[in-house]
N, C-alpha and C positions, 0 to 999 in steps of 0.2 A: 880750253878753259873748263873748269868744273864749277858749277854754280850750286850753292847750298842755300837753304831757306831756314832761318833761325828766328826764335820768338822774342828776342830782347834787343832793344835799339842799340845798346852799347856793345853787344857781342861782336859785330864785325871788326871793331877796333881792339877788342880785348882777347880774341881767340888765338892770336898769333897764327894766322892762316898761312899754310904753305904757299909757295909760289904757284900760280896757276889756278888758285881757288878764289872765287868771288862769292861774297855772302850778301844776301838780301834779308830783309826783316819783314815778318808779318806777326803781329802780336795777338791775333785772334779776333780782330774786329776790323771793319772797313774793307776796302777793296784790297785784294792781294796785289803784289807787284806784277808789272806787265811781263816780267821775265819768268813767270810761272812755268811755261812750257819747257824751259831750259833746266829746271831744277833736277838734280840727280840725288841729292841727300836732303831730306826734309826732317826738321825737328818741330813737331807740333807744339803749340803752346801748352803749358802745364794745365792739366785738368780742364781743357777746353775742347769739347766735342766738335766745335765748329771747324776744327782743322781737318776733320774727316772729309768734308765736302770738297776740299781742294785736291785730294789725291787723284781723282779721275782727270783733273786738268793738268797733270804732270806726265806727259808721255815718255819723258826720259828718266823718270824716277827709278832709282835703283835701291835706295836705303831709306827706311823710316826709323829714326832714332827717337824713342819716346823719352819723356822726362819722368815717367812713372815706372815703378817696378812691375805693377800689374799691367797686362796688355789685353785683358779679356774684352774690353770695349772696342779696341782698335783693330784687333786681329782679324775679325771678319771682313774688314775693309781693305786689307792689304792685297794688291793684285798679284797674280802669278808672276814669278820672277823677281819680285821685290823682297829684299831682306829686311826683316823686322828685328830691331834690337831694343832691349829695355834698359832701364836705368838702375840695374843691379849695382849696389854699392853706394848709390847717391843718398838714399833715404834711410839707410840702416840706423845710423846714429840717432837721427831725429825721431824716427818711429819707435825705437827702443826706449828712448828717453820718455816718450809719452806713455808707452805701455807701463813702464815702472811708475811714472807719475800718477797715472790713473789707478794703478793698483794701490799705491800708498794712500791716495786721496779717498778711495772707496773704503779701504779697510779702516783707516783712521777717522773717517767721518768728516773730512774737511768740508764737503758741501753743507752738511748740517751746521757746522760751526759758522760758516759764512752767512747762512740764513739767520742764525741766532744773532750774529753780530749786527746784522741790518736792523734788528729789533732791539738792540741794546741788551741782549740777554746773555748772562754768564752760564752757558749750558754745559756744565761739567758732566762727563760720562766716561765710562770705561769702554775702550774700543779694541778691536783686534790689532795685533802687531803684524807686521810682515815677517819679523823674526820668528823662526821656528815653523813657518808655514811650509807645506808641501806644494811645490809649483810644477805644473805640467805645461810644457811648451809644445803646442800642437802646430807643426810647421817649422822644422828646424833647418831653415836655410840661413841666408845672411842676416835677415832681421831677427830670426829666432836666436841665432848665436849671439847677436848684439844684445838682445834682451838678457840672455844668461850672463854675459860679461858684466852688465850693469847691476845684476842681482848679486854679484859675487860677494859684496860686503854686507849683505843683509841677513846672513846666517839662515839661509833657506836650503831646503833639499830640492834639487831639480831633477826632473826626468824629461826626456825628449822623445818626440814622435815626429816622423816624417813619412812621406809616401813609401819610401823603401828603407828597410832596416840596414843599419851599418853599425860599426863599433860605437857603443854608447848611445845609440838612437834606435828606438823601436819603430815598427811599422804601424800604419793605421789599424792593421788587424789586431794590434795589442790594446787598442783603446778600451774595450770592455773590461779588461782586467786592471787598467790604470786609472780609469775615471773614479772608482770608489775611493782611491787613494788620494786624489787631487783636491787640495783646498783652494788653490788658485789655478785657473786654466787660462793661459795666454794664447790666443788664436793669431797665428802669423802665417797662415797658408795662403797661397795664390788662389784666385777664383778660377776653378775649372769645373767640368761636369762632375768630377769625383768629389770636390769639396762643397759644391752647392748643396745646401741643406744638411751638411755634415752634423751640425749641432742641432739635432732634432729633439723631440720629446724624450726618446729613449736615452740619448746622450745625456741630456740634462737630468733625467731621473736617476741616472747612475752616479751622479755627483753627491757627495755627503751634504748634509744640512749645513747651511751657512757658507757654502763655497761661493767663490767669486769668479765670474766669467768676464774676461777682458778681451775685447775684439778690436784688433788693429789691422785686420786683413781686409775683408770685403763684407758688406752687409748681408748678402744672400748666403753666406756661409752658415748663418744662424737662422733658424726658422723663428721668425719674430713672434708669432702667436704662442709657440711653445715656450719661448723665453718669457714672454709677458705673463703667462700662466704661473710660472715658477716664481718670478720676482713679485708678482702681485700677492702671492700667498705668504711672502716673507721668507720662503725657504732658501732662496738663492739671492745673491747680489750680482749686479752687472755694471761694467764700465765699458762704454761703447764709443769708439771713435768713428765707427761706420754703422749704418743702419739699413734696414730694408723695410720700407722704401727710404730713399735718400734723394734730396733732403727730407728729413722727417717732418711731416705736416704739423703745423702748430697745435692742432687739436688731437694729435696722437697720444694715446694713454701712456706711452713710455715716458713722455715728458714729466708726468705727474705721479709716477709710481715711486713710492719710497724704496730706497735701495738701488736706484738706477742713476748712474752718472753718465752724461752724454757730452762729448766734445764733437764739433762739427767737421769731421774728416780733416783734421789738421796734423796728422801724424808726421808727414814729411815736410810740411810747410813752415820752416823755420829759417833763421839766418844761416844755418848750415847748408841749406839746399842749394842756393845759387852758386857758391864757389865750387861745390862738388859737381853740380850739373855742368857748369862751364868747362871744368877740367875734363869731364867725360866726353863732352861734345868735341872739344878741341882735339882730344886724342883720337876719337873716331874719325874726324875729318882728315887728320894726318894719316891714319891707316888707309882710309879710302883713297886718298890722293896718291899714296905710295903703292897701291895695289896689294896691301897686306891684309891678312885676315882680320875681320872686325871682332870686337869684344861683345859679349852679352847677346849673341845671336839666339833668337828663339827658334828652336828646332823641334820642340815637343809640346805636350800639353802645358808645360810650365814656361 
């Protein structure tokens, strides 16, 4: 028998498990099941660091399947001989939706309109359109491609950057020449040593006046003090689904800086998440039970 541990109570009945596979549930709190030493495939609860403490208690563990695309937090806790798989493809649609939504909201001044409405004010003003903007997508993987697909109808010019250059995609080394061109920068890179602090004072200074920085990747990709200096001066705008630190303390100046829009790391957390996550986990369990190669295996810095 193969035993797996999943994070949602209804999954054992809805995953269509292959013969010979038993599923237990641990939702991230309380005592784990007594069968923990038998678990071979573990799906930690979404965005719950508490799952990491269970890993040393699973001597038969062979696979950890995350429900996140990023694995920077969990990767150091994966024992030798255990395969780590991420949730590539699960969050693309939701995260791309939010990236475009934040972009539109920031450019069109939606937060200001909401605040004015709360005071009963008719606050007419001319705002930037998304149409005719030059958009640079930094991190052209699955999420970056999904962002571009959702920008297709907005009449924008898009350029793409990734770790390695390929047809239609420039490398990170091209950023110095591309940043002065970009009026909107969408950050969709994974969190690695290479991307930590990528958006520093020099990066931001290279952007034209009035440019918008949209971060749907990880908070530490952006140097917070450098960003704060630029947005406080009014030279740049920012729309952030992730921050450093995170959660952002209630007294942090980013909350109160004009031109900054913040959402609380909700890029992937929509109604689209669970059906896609369940389908991925079901397919991975079936592959594992059949002795087939797993999908989304993390074999490099990404």
